N, C-alpha and C positions, 0 to 999 in steps of 0.2 A: 330656386337652385337646389333645394334639398330633395325635390321630388314629391314632397307632401302635396296632397290635393286639398283644396279648400273651395267650397261651392256654397251658393246661397239660393234660396227660394223665397220670394217676397210677394205679399199681397199688399198693394199700395192703395190707401184711401185716406190720405193725409188731409188735415185741415189746412196746412200751409200749401204754398204753391210749389210746383216742380219746374216752373219756367221763370226765367229772368224777365221782369216786366219791361225792361228796356229793349230787349232783342227777341224774346220768344224762345231763345235757346234753352234747352233743358239744363238745369243746374248740374245734374250728374255728369253731363258731357263736358261742361265748363271746367269742372274740377277733376275730371278723369284723365287729363293729359293726352287724350286721344283726339280724333277728328271731331270738331264741333260743327254741327249743322245749324248755321244761322239762317233763319227764314228770311225771305225777301221782305223788305220794309212794308210793301203793300199787303202781303200775306199776314204779317204780324198786326198791322193796323186793322185788317178785317177780323182777325181772331179777337183782338181787344174789344172791338165793337160787339161781336157775337157774345163774348163773355159778359160784357156789361148788360146786354139785353137779357140773357138768361138769369143773371144775378138779380135783376130787378123783379123777375117773375118767380124765382125759386124761393122756397122757404129755406132758412139757414139749416144746414145739416146739424142734427143734434150731437152726434158723436162721430168721430173719425179715428182711424188707426192705421198704422203701417206695421205689419207683422212680418218677421223674417225668421228663417231657420238657416243657420250656418252649420255646415257639416264638414268634417275633415277626417282624413284617414290617419292623422297623427295620433300618437299615444299621449293623451292628455289626462292629467289628474282632474278631479272635480273642480279644484280651485282654478286650474288653467283653463278649463272649459268655461267657467264663469267669467274669467277675464276675457276670453274670446268673445263671449256674448256682449260684454260691456264695451269693448273696443269696436266691435262691429256696429254698435249704435252710431259711431262716427260716420259710417256710410250713409245713414239716414240723414244726418246733418249736412252732408255734402250735396244731397239730392233734393232736399225739401227745405223751404224757408218760409216762415219760421217753423221750427220743429219742436216736438215735445210740449205742445200746448196743453192747457187744461182739458180741452175736448179731445185730445189724442190719447190713445192707449198704446203708443209705440212700444213694441216689445221685440227683442231678439232672443231666440233660443239657440243654444249651441249643442252639438253632439259630436262625439269622436269615436271612430271605430277602433282605434288602437292598433291598426295594422302596420303603421310605420313609426318606429321610435324616433324621438327627436335626437339630434346629433349629441352624442355623449361628449362631455367636456366643454361644451359651448353653452354657457349660462344664458346666452342671448338667442339661442335657436328658436325659442318660442316667438320672438319678435316678428319673424318672417310670417308666421301663421297669423298673428294678431293683425299685422298690416294687411295681409291678404283678405282677412275677414271684412275689414272696412271697405276694401276695394270691391269685393264681389257683391256686397250689399248695395253699394252705389250703382254698380252695373245692373244688378237685378231690378232695382227701382226704375232705371231708364228703360229696360226691356219691358217691364210691366206697364209703364206709361205708354210706350209705343204700341204694345199689343192690345191695350184697352179699347173697348168699343163704346160708342155713345149709348146713352140709355135715357129713358124718360119714364117717369112714374109719378105717384101722388106728390112727392116732394119737389118735383120740377124736372127740368131737362138738364142733362149733364153731358155736354159734348166732349168727345175724346180729343186727345192731342192730335191724332191722325185726322179727325174731321176738321179741326181748326187749322192745322199746319201742313197736312199731307205728309207724304213719305219723305 
């Protein structure tokens, strides 16, 4: 409502899963309050079989991470930007389970251009920006997962969500 812009850019390579094992739906869509795309039962079962097949052949990935940059045009102090980075981590937790594992290097960076001052006299004006940070990180992870392409290399085959579940 304030007109402040908050956006996120994410590189998703988490050790945890982005899909609900019962339905195949993306966690980020389940928690996002928007339209959830539930794959057909037969599509989900085929995806589970394919994932089990590649898991049996793949070497376990040694390190994973989800990296995010959250940017806003709000005027934030260094401490407020640090708080934005911290609360934006919640967006990762909404989209990946389990999250922040020992083999993950999950990190969120925040930056603020300072173009829009926060509402004067409202000590809670920052809350809107903090909540938006978590929301846009969740959405950016969903977009990253949907945009990812399958890959194959020395460590194994890594099918994409699109390959497994289609559009």
